[in-house]
MARDO-560320 format. One line per 10 residues: number of its first residue (from 1); for each residue x, y, z of N, C-alpha, C. Coordinates in steps of 0.2 Angstrom, whole numbers, plus 5000, padded with zeros to 4 digits. Layout:
# MARDO-560320
NUM = X Y Z X Y Z X Y Z; ...
END
This chain:
# MARDO-560320
1 = 4744 4876 4774 4751 4879 4776 4753 4876 4782; 4759 4873 4783 4762 4870 4789 4765 4875 4794; 4765 4873 4800 4768 4877 4805 4775 4879 4803; 4779 4874 4800 4786 4875 4798 4786 4881 4793; 4782 4881 4788 4782 4886 4783 4780 4892 4786; 4775 4893 4790 4773 4899 4793 4779 4902 4797; 4782 4898 4801 4788 4900 4805 4794 4903 4800; 4795 4899 4795 4800 4901 4790 4799 4908 4787; 4792 4909 4785 4791 4915 4782 4791 4921 4787; 4789 4920 4793 4789 4925 4798 4796 4927 4800
11 = 4801 4922 4800 4808 4924 4801 4811 4927 4795; 4808 4925 4789 4811 4928 4783 4810 4936 4783; 4805 4938 4786 4804 4945 4787 4810 4949 4790; 4813 4945 4795 4819 4948 4798 4825 4949 4793; 4825 4945 4788 4830 4945 4783 4830 4952 4780; 4824 4954 4777 4823 4960 4774 4824 4966 4778; 4822 4965 4785 4822 4971 4789 4830 4972 4791; 4834 4967 4791 4841 4968 4792 4844 4971 4786; 4842 4969 4780 4846 4972 4774 4843 4979 4773; 4837 4980 4774 4834 4987 4773 4837 4992 4778
21 = 4838 4990 4784 4840 4994 4790 4847 4995 4790; 4851 4989 4790 4858 4989 4791 4862 4988 4785; 4859 4986 4779 4863 4985 4773 4867 4979 4774; 4866 4974 4778 4870 4968 4779 4866 4963 4783; 4869 4957 4784 4866 4952 4789 4862 4947 4785; 4860 4948 4779 4856 4944 4775 4858 4937 4775; 4864 4935 4773 4866 4929 4772 4867 4925 4779; 4869 4929 4784 4870 4927 4791 4863 4924 4794; 4858 4928 4792 4851 4926 4794 4848 4920 4790; 4849 4921 4783 4845 4917 4778 4847 4910 4779
31 = 4854 4908 4779 4856 4902 4778 4854 4898 4784; 4855 4900 4791 4852 4896 4796 4844 4895 4796; 4841 4900 4794 4833 4899 4793 4832 4894 4789; 4835 4894 4783 4833 4889 4778 4836 4882 4779; 4841 4882 4783 4844 4875 4785 4841 4872 4791; 4840 4876 4797 4838 4873 4803 4830 4874 4804; 4827 4878 4800 4819 4879 4801 4816 4876 4795; 4818 4878 4789 4815 4875 4783 4817 4868 4781; 4823 4866 4784 4826 4859 4783 4829 4858 4776; 4832 4863 4773 4835 4862 4767 4842 4860 4768
41 = 4845 4856 4763 4852 4854 4763 4856 4860 4763; 4862 4860 4766 4866 4866 4767 4868 4870 4760; 4869 4865 4755 4871 4868 4748 4865 4872 4745; 4859 4868 4746 4853 4871 4744 4851 4878 4747; 4852 4878 4754 4851 4884 4758 4855 4890 4756; 4862 4888 4754 4866 4893 4752 4864 4896 4746; 4863 4892 4741 4860 4894 4734 4854 4898 4735; 4849 4896 4739 4843 4899 4740 4844 4906 4743; 4848 4906 4748 4850 4912 4751 4852 4918 4746; 4856 4915 4742 4859 4920 4737 4854 4923 4733
51 = 4849 4919 4731 4843 4922 4727 4839 4927 4732; 4837 4925 4738 4833 4929 4742 4837 4935 4744; 4843 4935 4746 4847 4941 4747 4848 4945 4741; 4849 4942 4736 4850 4946 4730 4844 4950 4728; 4838 4947 4727 4832 4951 4726 4830 4956 4731; 4831 4954 4737 4829 4958 4743 4833 4964 4743; 4840 4963 4742 4845 4969 4742 4843 4974 4736; 4842 4971 4730 4840 4975 4724 4834 4979 4725; 4829 4976 4728 4822 4980 4729 4824 4985 4734; 4827 4983 4740 4828 4988 4745 4833 4994 4743
61 = 4838 4992 4738 4842 4998 4735 4838 5003 4732; 4833 5000 4728 4829 5005 4724 4825 5010 4729; 4823 5007 4735 4819 5011 4740 4824 5016 4743; 4830 5014 4744 4835 5019 4747 4837 5024 4742; 4837 5022 4735 4839 5027 4730 4834 5032 4729; 4828 5030 4730 4822 5035 4730 4823 5041 4735; 4826 5039 4740 4827 5044 4746 4834 5047 4746; 4838 5046 4740 4844 5049 4739 4850 5045 4744; 4849 5039 4745 4854 5036 4750 4858 5030 4746; 4859 5031 4739 4863 5026 4736 4868 5030 4731
71 = 4874 5029 4731 4879 5032 4727 4880 5026 4722; 4877 5027 4716 4877 5021 4711 4884 5020 4708; 4888 5025 4707 4895 5024 4704 4899 5020 4709; 4899 5023 4715 4903 5019 4720 4901 5012 4721; 4894 5011 4722 4892 5004 4723 4893 5000 4717; 4893 5002 4711 4894 4998 4705 4901 4996 4704; 4906 5001 4705 4913 5000 4705 4915 4995 4711; 4912 4996 4717 4914 4992 4723 4912 4985 4721; 4906 4984 4719 4903 4978 4717 4907 4974 4712; 4909 4977 4707 4913 4974 4702 4920 4972 4704
81 = 4923 4976 4708 4929 4974 4711 4929 4969 4716; 4923 4969 4720 4922 4964 4725 4920 4957 4722; 4917 4957 4716 4916 4951 4713 4923 4948 4711; 4928 4952 4708 4934 4949 4706 4938 4947 4712; 4938 4951 4718 4941 4949 4724 4938 4942 4727; 4931 4941 4726 4928 4935 4729 4930 4929 4725; 4931 4930 4718 4934 4924 4714 4940 4922 4717; 4945 4927 4718 4952 4925 4720 4951 4922 4727; 4947 4925 4731 4946 4922 4738 4944 4915 4738; 4939 4914 4733 4936 4907 4733 4941 4902 4731
91 = 4946 4904 4726 4951 4900 4724 4956 4898 4730; 4958 4903 4734 4962 4902 4739 4959 4898 4745; 4952 4899 4746 4949 4896 4751 4949 4889 4751; 4950 4886 4745 4950 4879 4744 4956 4875 4747; 4961 4879 4749 4967 4876 4752 4967 4878 4759; 4962 4881 4762 4963 4883 4769 4957 4879 4773; 4959 4876 4779 4954 4872 4782 4947 4876 4784; 4941 4873 4784 4935 4877 4785 4935 4880 4792; 4937 4876 4797 4937 4879 4804 4941 4885 4804; 4947 4885 4801 4952 4891 4801 4948 4897 4798
101 = 4945 4896 4793 4942 4901 4789 4936 4904 4793; 4932 4900 4797 4926 4902 4800 4929 4906 4807; 4934 4904 4810 4937 4907 4816 4939 4914 4814; 4943 4914 4808 4945 4921 4806 4940 4925 4804; 4934 4922 4801 4928 4926 4799 4925 4929 4805; 4925 4925 4811 4922 4928 4817 4926 4933 4820; 4932 4932 4820 4937 4937 4823 4936 4944 4819; 4936 4943 4813 4935 4949 4809 4929 4953 4810; 4923 4949 4811 4917 4952 4813 4917 4956 4819; 4921 4953 4824 4921 4956 4831 4925 4962 4830
111 = 4931 4962 4827 4935 4968 4826 4931 4974 4822; 4927 4972 4817 4923 4976 4813 4918 4979 4817; 4915 4975 4822 4909 4978 4826 4912 4983 4831; 4918 4981 4834 4920 4986 4839 4922 4993 4835; 4925 4993 4829 4926 4999 4826 4920 5003 4824; 4914 4999 4823 4908 5003 4821 4905 5006 4828; 4905 5002 4833 4903 5004 4839 4906 5010 4842; 4913 5010 4841 4917 5016 4843 4916 5022 4839; 4916 5021 4832 4914 5026 4828 4921 5030 4826; 4920 5035 4822 4926 5039 4820 4927 5044 4826
121 = 4934 5044 4828 4935 5049 4834 4938 5056 4831; 4940 5056 4825 4942 5062 4822 4937 5067 4820; 4936 5072 4824 4930 5076 4823 4930 5080 4816; 4936 5080 4813 4937 5084 4807 4935 5080 4801; 4934 5073 4802 4932 5068 4796 4925 5067 4797; 4921 5072 4795 4914 5072 4796 4911 5068 4790; 4906 5064 4791 4903 5060 4785 4901 5064 4780; 4901 5062 4774 4898 5065 4768 4894 5061 4764; 4891 5063 4758 4887 5059 4754 4889 5060 4747; 4895 5061 4746 4898 5061 4739 4900 5055 4736
131 = 4901 5054 4730 4905 5048 4727 4912 5048 4729; 4914 5042 4730 4921 5041 4733 4926 5040 4727; 4932 5042 4728 4937 5041 4722 4937 5034 4720; 4938 5033 4713 4937 5026 4710 4943 5022 4712; 4949 5024 4713 4955 5020 4715 4954 5017 4722; 4951 5022 4726 4950 5019 4733 4944 5014 4734; 4939 5015 4730 4934 5010 4729 4936 5004 4727; 4940 5004 4721 4942 4997 4719 4947 4994 4724; 4951 4997 4727 4955 4994 4732 4951 4991 4738; 4947 4995 4740 4942 4992 4746 4938 4986 4744
141 = 4935 4987 4737 4931 4982 4735 4935 4975 4734; 4941 4976 4731 4945 4970 4731 4947 4966 4737; 4948 4970 4742 4950 4967 4749 4944 4964 4752; 4938 4968 4752 4932 4965 4755 4930 4959 4751; 4930 4959 4744 4928 4953 4740 4933 4947 4742; 4939 4949 4742 4944 4943 4744 4942 4940 4751; 4940 4944 4756 4938 4941 4762 4932 4937 4762; 4927 4940 4758 4920 4937 4758 4921 4931 4754; 4925 4931 4749 4926 4925 4745 4929 4919 4749; 4933 4921 4753 4937 4916 4758 4931 4912 4762
151 = 4927 4916 4765 4922 4914 4770 4915 4912 4768; 4914 4914 4761 4908 4913 4758 4902 4916 4761; 4903 4922 4763 4897 4927 4766 4896 4932 4761; 4890 4935 4761 4888 4941 4757 4892 4947 4757; 4895 4948 4763 4899 4954 4764 4896 4960 4766; 4890 4961 4768 4887 4967 4770 4890 4970 4776; 4892 4965 4781 4895 4967 4787 4902 4970 4786; 4905 4969 4780 4911 4972 4779 4910 4978 4774; 4906 4978 4770 4905 4983 4765 4903 4990 4768; 4898 4989 4773 4895 4995 4776 4901 4999 4780
161 = 4905 4995 4784 4910 4998 4788 4915 5001 4783; 4917 4998 4778 4922 5000 4773 4919 5007 4770; 4913 5008 4768 4910 5014 4765 4909 5019 4771; 4907 5017 4777 4906 5022 4782 4913 5024 4786; 4917 5020 4788 4923 5021 4792 4929 5023 4787; 4930 5019 4782 4936 5021 4777 4934 5026 4772; 4928 5025 4769 4926 5030 4764 4923 5036 4767; 4920 5036 4773 4918 5042 4776 4910 5044 4774; 4907 5039 4771 4900 5040 4769 4896 5040 4776; 4890 5044 4776 4886 5044 4782 4883 5037 4782
171 = 4881 5034 4788 4878 5028 4788 4872 5026 4784; 4867 5030 4783 4861 5029 4779 4864 5028 4772; 4868 5032 4769 4871 5031 4762 4875 5025 4762; 4879 5023 4767 4883 5017 4766 4879 5011 4766; 4873 5011 4770 4868 5006 4770 4865 5005 4763; 4863 5010 4760 4860 5010 4754 4864 5008 4748; 4870 5010 4748 4875 5009 4743 4878 5001 4744; 4878 4999 4750 4880 4992 4751 4875 4987 4748; 4869 4989 4748 4864 4984 4745 4865 4983 4738; 4868 4988 4734 4869 4987 4727 4875 4982 4726
181 = 4880 4983 4731 4886 4978 4731 4883 4971 4732; 4879 4970 4737 4877 4964 4739 4873 4960 4734; 4869 4964 4730 4864 4961 4725 4869 4959 4719; 4874 4963 4718 4878 4960 4712 4882 4954 4714; 4885 4954 4720 4889 4948 4722 4884 4942 4723; 4878 4943 4725 4873 4937 4726 4871 4934 4720; 4870 4938 4715 4868 4935 4708 4873 4932 4705; 4879 4934 4706 4885 4931 4703 4886 4924 4706; 4886 4924 4713 4887 4917 4716 4881 4913 4714; 4875 4915 4714 4869 4911 4712 4870 4908 4705
191 = 4873 4911 4701 4874 4908 4694 4878 4902 4694; 4883 4903 4699 4888 4897 4699 4885 4891 4703; 4881 4892 4708 4877 4887 4711 4872 4883 4707; 4869 4887 4703 4863 4884 4699 4866 4879 4694; 4872 4878 4693 4875 4873 4688 4875 4866 4692; 4874 4866 4698 4875 4860 4702 4869 4859 4707; 4865 4864 4708 4860 4863 4713 4853 4865 4710; 4848 4861 4712 4841 4863 4710 4837 4865 4716; 4833 4870 4715 4830 4873 4721 4822 4872 4721; 4819 4872 4726 4812 4872 4727 4809 4880 4726
201 = 4808 4881 4720 4807 4888 4718 4800 4891 4722; 4796 4887 4723 4790 4889 4727 4791 4892 4734; 4795 4888 4737 4798 4890 4744 4802 4896 4744; 4807 4896 4739 4812 4901 4738 4808 4908 4737; 4803 4907 4732 4799 4913 4730 4795 4916 4736; 4792 4911 4740 4788 4914 4746 4793 4917 4751; 4799 4914 4753 4803 4917 4757 4806 4924 4755; 4807 4924 4748 4809 4931 4745 4804 4936 4746; 4797 4934 4745 4792 4939 4746 4792 4942 4753; 4792 4937 4758 4792 4939 4765 4798 4944 4766
211 = 4804 4942 4764 4810 4946 4765 4809 4953 4762; 4807 4953 4756 4806 4960 4752 4801 4964 4757; 4796 4961 4759 4791 4965 4764 4795 4968 4770; 4799 4964 4773 4803 4966 4778 4808 4972 4776; 4810 4972 4770 4815 4977 4768 4812 4984 4767; 4805 4984 4765 4802 4990 4765 4802 4994 4772; 4800 4990 4777 4800 4993 4784 4807 4995 4786; 4812 4991 4784 4819 4992 4786 4822 4999 4782; 4820 5000 4776 4822 5006 4772 4819 5012 4775; 4813 5011 4777 4809 5017 4780 4813 5019 4787
221 = 4814 5014 4791 4818 5015 4798 4825 5018 4797; 4828 5016 4792 4835 5018 4791 4836 5026 4790; 4831 5029 4787 4831 5036 4786 4829 5040 4792; 4826 5037 4797 4824 5040 4803 4828 5039 4809; 4832 5034 4809 4836 5033 4815 4843 5037 4815; 4844 5040 4820 4850 5045 4820 4857 5041 4818; 4861 5044 4815 4868 5041 4813 4871 5037 4818; 4873 5040 4824 4876 5037 4829 4873 5030 4831; 4866 5031 4832 4862 5025 4834 4862 5019 4829; 4862 5021 4823 4862 5016 4817 4869 5013 4817
231 = 4874 5017 4818 4881 5014 4817 4882 5009 4823; 4880 5011 4829 4881 5007 4835 4876 5001 4835; 4870 5002 4832 4866 4996 4832 4869 4991 4827; 4872 4993 4821 4875 4988 4817 4881 4985 4820; 4885 4989 4824 4890 4986 4827 4888 4980 4832; 4883 4981 4836 4881 4977 4841 4878 4970 4837; 4875 4971 4832 4872 4965 4828 4878 4961 4826; 4883 4964 4823 4888 4960 4820 4892 4957 4826; 4893 4961 4831 4897 4958 4837 4893 4951 4840; 4887 4952 4840 4883 4946 4843 4884 4940 4838
241 = 4883 4941 4831 4884 4936 4826 4891 4933 4826; 4896 4938 4827 4903 4935 4827 4905 4931 4833; 4902 4933 4839 4903 4928 4845 4899 4922 4844; 4893 4922 4841 4890 4916 4840 4894 4911 4835; 4897 4914 4830 4901 4909 4826 4907 4906 4830; 4910 4911 4834 4916 4908 4838 4914 4902 4842; 4908 4903 4846 4906 4898 4850 4904 4891 4846; 4902 4892 4840 4900 4886 4836 4907 4883 4834; 4912 4887 4832 4917 4884 4828 4923 4882 4833; 4924 4885 4839 4930 4883 4843 4928 4877 4847
251 = 4933 4873 4848 4932 4866 4852 4928 4868 4859; 4925 4862 4861 4921 4863 4867 4922 4868 4872; 4928 4867 4876 4930 4871 4881 4931 4878 4879; 4934 4879 4874 4936 4886 4871 4929 4889 4869; 4925 4886 4866 4919 4889 4864 4914 4891 4870; 4914 4887 4875 4911 4888 4881 4913 4894 4884; 4920 4895 4885 4923 4900 4888 4922 4907 4884; 4922 4907 4878 4920 4913 4874 4913 4915 4875; 4908 4910 4875 4901 4911 4877 4900 4914 4884; 4903 4911 4889 4903 4914 4896 4906 4921 4896
261 = 4912 4922 4893 4915 4929 4893 4910 4934 4890; 4907 4932 4884 4903 4937 4880 4897 4938 4884; 4894 4933 4888 4888 4934 4892 4890 4939 4898; 4895 4938 4901 4897 4942 4907 4898 4949 4904; 4902 4950 4899 4903 4957 4896 4897 4960 4894; 4892 4956 4891 4885 4959 4890 4882 4962 4896; 4882 4957 4901 4878 4959 4907 4882 4965 4911; 4888 4966 4910 4892 4971 4913 4890 4978 4909; 4890 4977 4903 4888 4983 4899 4881 4985 4900; 4876 4981 4901 4869 4982 4903 4869 4986 4910
271 = 4872 4983 4915 4872 4986 4921 4875 4994 4921; 4881 4994 4917 4884 5001 4916 4879 5006 4913; 4875 5003 4908 4871 5008 4904 4865 5010 4908; 4862 5005 4912 4856 5007 4915 4857 5009 4923; 4862 5008 4926 4863 5009 4933 4869 5015 4934; 4874 5015 4930 4880 5019 4931 4878 5026 4928; 4877 5032 4932 4875 5038 4929 4880 5041 4924; 4887 5040 4925 4891 5042 4920 4894 5036 4916; 4890 5032 4914 4893 5026 4910 4896 5028 4903; 4902 5026 4902 4905 5029 4895 4902 5026 4889
281 = 4898 5021 4890 4894 5018 4884 4889 5023 4882; 4887 5028 4886 4882 5032 4884 4885 5039 4881; 4892 5039 4881 4895 5045 4878 4893 5045 4871; 4891 5051 4868 4889 5052 4861 4895 5050 4857; 4894 5046 4851 4899 5045 4847 4901 5051 4843; 4907 5053 4841 4909 5058 4837 4909 5056 4830; 4907 5061 4826 4907 5059 4818 4913 5060 4815
END
């Protein structure tokens, strides 16, 4: 076993941990790992990531379901609508420059992350664990699917906020239900890629096993971490990834400026949190 393979498998555990704990982030982590660490061609990495994320999401969804954290009707309807929206988004995406799509993708990630970190400010809109109205689920699924079809990502970073902030589900249930949606869309995308791309199934299988192992740990943690902390942690994760994409996609000076600004903001937030006695960042989020 080579050092590269060992490093790939160790990093793959983070894929499952992210999916099991946050209900998203799988594609954001898997594609870079398979491309930059394992050395796969980008198209092979994307196709392989769909299998890894699909299987890991499905297994993790079962773990969440055993603990009552999956709303199957909501997830299946959202997933079906998301697949339809993704198809339309994929058609439209062919006419939009890639850089424009990725910058829009990153800006949406930043906006979503800030909404998750801020949380719901209406104290009367308490989170619940019931099934959502079908019409609302279809509408949200189509919109999320359209966006993820445009940018080619799995969509967990949008599905979880849609279920938690717009649908009102508690974060643990939103995470579990999101995994059903991600699995459906991943397998649908994989079917399309396998018509033109061949995979190293031994490598893909090993990565999948490592990711599934991480998902068990993530699912266990999701049920133990407080609602506000999980929501804020998800928001910070998406914010970091959104800034990273912006730095990569914007022209040299602009990308550097975004990176410096983000680093300064992060340092200021850390000083506020650890030094300022009445730091507003430590104010409990309202449900």
